[in-house]
C-alpha positions as CSV (number, residue, x, y, z in Angstrom):
1,M,-0.6,19.1,45.5
2,E,-0.1,21.2,42.4
3,N,1.5,18.2,40.6
4,S,-1.4,16.1,41.6
5,E,-3.9,18.6,40.2
6,K,-2.0,19.0,37.0
7,S,-2.0,15.2,36.5
8,V,-5.8,15.0,37.0
9,E,-6.2,17.9,34.4
10,D,-4.0,16.3,31.9
11,T,-5.9,13.0,32.1
12,K,-9.1,14.9,31.7
13,D,-7.8,16.6,28.6
14,E,-6.7,13.3,27.0
15,S,-10.1,11.7,27.6
16,N,-11.6,14.6,25.7
17,I,-9.6,14.0,22.5
18,E,-12.0,13.1,19.7
19,R,-11.0,9.8,18.1
20,I,-11.1,9.6,14.3
21,T,-13.1,6.7,13.1
22,W,-13.0,4.8,9.7
23,K,-16.3,6.5,8.8
24,D,-14.7,9.8,9.4
25,L,-12.3,9.1,6.5
26,G,-15.1,8.8,4.1
27,L,-15.1,5.0,3.8
28,V,-18.4,3.2,3.0
29,D,-20.1,1.1,5.7
30,T,-19.0,-2.2,4.2
31,L,-15.3,-1.3,4.5
32,C,-15.7,0.2,7.9
33,K,-17.4,-2.9,9.2
34,T,-14.6,-5.1,7.7
35,C,-11.9,-2.9,9.5
36,L,-13.7,-3.4,12.9
37,E,-14.1,-7.1,12.2
38,L,-10.3,-7.3,11.8
39,K,-10.1,-5.7,15.1
40,W,-8.6,-2.3,13.7
41,K,-10.4,0.0,16.2
42,E,-9.2,3.2,14.6
43,P,-7.0,4.3,11.6
44,T,-3.4,4.9,12.0
45,R,-1.7,8.2,11.1
46,I,-0.7,7.4,7.6
47,Q,-4.3,6.0,7.1
48,Q,-5.9,9.2,8.5
49,E,-3.8,11.3,6.1
50,A,-3.7,9.2,2.9
51,I,-7.2,7.7,2.6
52,P,-9.2,10.9,2.4
53,L,-6.9,12.4,-0.2
54,T,-7.0,9.3,-2.3
55,L,-10.8,9.2,-2.1
56,Q,-10.7,12.8,-3.3
57,G,-9.0,11.7,-6.5
58,K,-5.5,13.0,-5.6
59,D,-2.2,11.2,-6.3
60,V,-0.4,10.6,-3.1
61,I,3.2,10.3,-2.0
62,G,3.2,8.7,1.5
63,L,6.4,8.7,3.5
64,A,5.8,6.1,6.2
65,E,7.8,3.4,7.9
66,T,7.2,-0.3,7.9
67,G,4.5,-1.3,10.3
68,S,2.6,2.0,10.0
69,G,-0.4,0.6,8.3
70,K,0.4,1.9,4.8
71,T,-0.9,-1.2,3.1
72,A,-4.5,-0.4,4.3
73,A,-3.8,3.2,3.4
74,F,-3.9,2.4,-0.3
75,A,-5.9,-0.9,-0.2
76,L,-9.0,0.6,1.3
77,P,-9.5,3.5,-1.1
78,I,-8.8,1.1,-4.1
79,L,-11.4,-1.3,-2.9
80,Q,-14.0,1.6,-2.5
81,A,-13.2,2.8,-6.0
82,L,-13.6,-0.8,-7.2
83,L,-17.0,-1.1,-5.5
84,E,-18.1,2.2,-7.4
85,N,-16.7,1.0,-10.7
86,P,-16.2,-2.8,-10.8
87,Q,-13.6,-3.7,-13.4
88,R,-11.0,-6.5,-14.0
89,Y,-7.2,-5.6,-13.8
90,F,-8.4,-2.6,-11.8
91,A,-5.1,-2.0,-9.8
92,L,-1.5,-2.9,-9.8
93,I,0.7,-2.9,-6.8
94,L,4.4,-3.1,-7.3
95,T,6.6,-4.3,-4.5
96,P,10.4,-5.0,-4.2
97,T,10.1,-8.5,-2.8
98,R,8.0,-11.7,-3.0
99,E,7.5,-11.7,0.8
100,L,6.0,-8.2,0.8
101,A,3.8,-9.1,-2.2
102,F,2.2,-12.0,-0.4
103,Q,1.6,-9.9,2.7
104,I,-0.1,-7.2,0.6
105,A,-2.2,-9.9,-1.0
106,E,-3.3,-11.3,2.4
107,Q,-4.6,-7.8,3.3
108,F,-6.5,-7.3,0.0
109,D,-8.0,-10.7,0.5
110,A,-9.1,-9.9,4.1
111,L,-10.3,-6.3,3.3
112,G,-12.1,-7.4,0.1
113,S,-13.5,-10.7,1.5
114,S,-17.2,-9.4,1.6
115,M,-16.8,-7.9,-2.0
116,G,-15.7,-11.1,-3.8
117,V,-12.3,-9.4,-4.7
118,K,-9.9,-11.6,-6.7
119,S,-6.2,-10.9,-6.6
120,V,-3.0,-12.5,-8.0
121,V,0.6,-12.4,-7.0
122,L,3.2,-12.4,-9.7
123,V,6.7,-13.0,-8.3
124,G,9.8,-14.8,-9.4
125,G,10.6,-18.4,-8.2
126,M,7.1,-19.5,-9.0
127,D,5.7,-21.2,-12.2
128,M,4.9,-18.7,-15.0
129,H,2.3,-20.9,-16.6
130,A,0.3,-21.3,-13.4
131,Q,0.4,-17.6,-12.9
132,G,-0.7,-17.1,-16.5
133,I,-3.8,-19.3,-15.8
134,I,-4.9,-17.1,-13.0
135,L,-4.3,-14.0,-15.1
136,E,-6.6,-15.4,-17.8
137,K,-9.4,-15.3,-15.2
138,K,-8.8,-11.5,-15.0
139,P,-8.4,-10.7,-11.3
140,H,-9.2,-7.4,-10.0
141,I,-5.9,-6.7,-8.1
142,I,-2.4,-7.6,-9.3
143,I,0.4,-7.6,-6.7
144,A,3.8,-8.0,-8.5
145,T,7.6,-7.7,-8.3
146,P,8.6,-5.5,-11.4
147,G,10.8,-8.2,-13.0
148,R,8.0,-10.9,-13.1
149,L,5.3,-8.5,-14.2
150,V,7.4,-7.4,-17.3
151,D,8.0,-11.2,-18.0
152,H,4.1,-11.6,-18.2
153,L,3.6,-8.3,-20.1
154,E,6.1,-9.6,-22.8
155,N,5.3,-13.3,-22.8
156,T,1.8,-14.1,-21.6
157,K,-0.6,-14.0,-24.4
158,G,-3.6,-11.6,-24.1
159,F,-2.4,-10.0,-21.0
160,N,-2.2,-6.2,-20.9
161,L,-2.8,-3.3,-18.5
162,R,-4.4,-0.8,-20.9
163,Q,-7.5,-0.4,-18.8
164,L,-5.7,-0.1,-15.4
165,K,-7.1,2.5,-13.0
166,F,-4.6,2.5,-10.0
167,L,-0.9,2.0,-9.8
168,V,0.7,1.7,-6.4
169,M,4.5,1.5,-5.9
170,D,5.1,0.3,-2.4
171,E,8.5,0.8,-0.8
172,A,9.5,2.6,-3.8
173,D,13.0,3.4,-2.3
174,R,13.7,-0.3,-2.0
175,I,12.4,-1.1,-5.5
176,L,14.9,1.4,-7.0
177,N,17.6,0.4,-4.6
178,M,17.3,-3.1,-6.0
179,D,17.9,-1.8,-9.7
180,F,14.3,-2.3,-11.0
181,E,14.5,1.1,-12.8
182,V,14.4,-0.4,-16.3
183,E,11.5,-2.6,-15.5
184,V,9.6,0.2,-13.8
185,D,10.1,2.4,-16.9
186,K,8.8,-0.4,-19.1
187,I,5.7,-0.8,-17.0
188,L,5.0,3.0,-16.9
189,R,5.2,3.0,-20.8
190,V,2.4,0.4,-21.2
191,I,-0.1,1.5,-18.6
192,P,-2.6,4.3,-19.1
193,R,-1.4,7.9,-18.4
194,E,-5.0,8.6,-17.2
195,R,-4.7,6.7,-13.9
196,R,-4.3,7.2,-10.2
197,T,-0.8,6.8,-8.7
198,L,0.1,6.1,-5.2
199,L,3.8,6.1,-4.1
200,F,4.8,4.9,-0.7
201,S,8.4,5.0,0.5
202,A,10.3,5.1,3.9
203,T,12.6,7.7,2.6
204,M,12.6,10.5,-0.2
205,T,15.8,9.6,-2.1
206,K,16.9,11.3,-5.3
207,K,15.7,8.2,-7.3
208,V,12.3,8.4,-5.6
209,Q,12.1,12.1,-6.6
210,K,12.8,11.2,-10.2
211,L,10.3,8.5,-10.1
212,Q,7.8,11.0,-8.6
213,R,8.3,13.4,-11.5
214,A,7.8,10.6,-14.0
215,S,4.7,9.1,-12.7
216,L,2.6,11.4,-10.5
217,R,0.4,14.4,-11.4
218,N,-1.7,16.6,-9.1
219,F,-0.2,14.8,-6.1
220,V,-0.2,15.5,-2.5
221,K,2.7,14.6,-0.2
222,V,2.0,13.0,3.2
223,E,4.7,12.5,5.7
224,V,4.1,10.7,9.0
225,S,7.6,9.5,9.6
226,T,10.9,10.9,10.8
227,K,14.3,9.5,10.1
228,Y,15.5,6.8,12.4
229,Q,12.2,6.8,14.2
230,T,10.8,3.4,15.5
231,V,7.3,2.6,14.8
232,E,5.2,2.9,18.0
233,K,3.8,-0.7,17.9
234,L,7.1,-2.2,16.8
235,Q,8.9,-4.2,19.5
236,Q,12.7,-4.4,19.2
237,Y,15.0,-6.9,21.0
238,Y,18.7,-7.7,21.2
239,V,19.4,-11.4,21.0
240,F,22.9,-12.5,21.9
241,I,24.0,-15.6,19.9
242,P,27.3,-17.5,20.3
243,V,29.5,-16.9,17.4
244,K,29.5,-20.7,16.3
245,F,25.6,-20.3,15.7
246,K,25.8,-17.1,13.6
């Protein structure tokens, strides 16, 4: 009987837990509505921690694993800042791979659909000239791998990032593990010192700490992951495949 009563009490406590809404984070109605239209009922932990700090004007280091919702954690405050201060070449998002670059672009396009936000993806393996034509139209958001961005900075006439307001380095540990340090250094030298910087990484390696010292000021560190932790919503499976098919 005691166990039964305790169970009922526990359920009662859980039902009284106040849910954090998108509005609670300080987002404007337009973006809150978009999140709900995308079936995002409530913000994830990294979003709850990082979005209010970014909206307050802080640089942020976010330690969060893949699948935690970190793309929206930086995309939403960037879009809100863009609403307040419309400008071309507003934000640069550096990513380690082309696949991640396109995923991030999809989220920016979805979240910024009602705002008319334009973005461009600059990655290797695609035509430089075609990318240059899109850059001439001066999109708001640039999502790029470091190597291809440097190619454009050095070779695309009229393209520069001297008015950039936001720099995001997503999966910074992977960017540095893929030996993009020289390219990142070149990029940091040609963008404004007066900017907002958001750095997201699954782990805090020595290389990431070095990058933090070089690129962030007045920053707040947010950690919502633990080592070897699996994301709650991530499903994992074993698939046994015969040797001849491997």
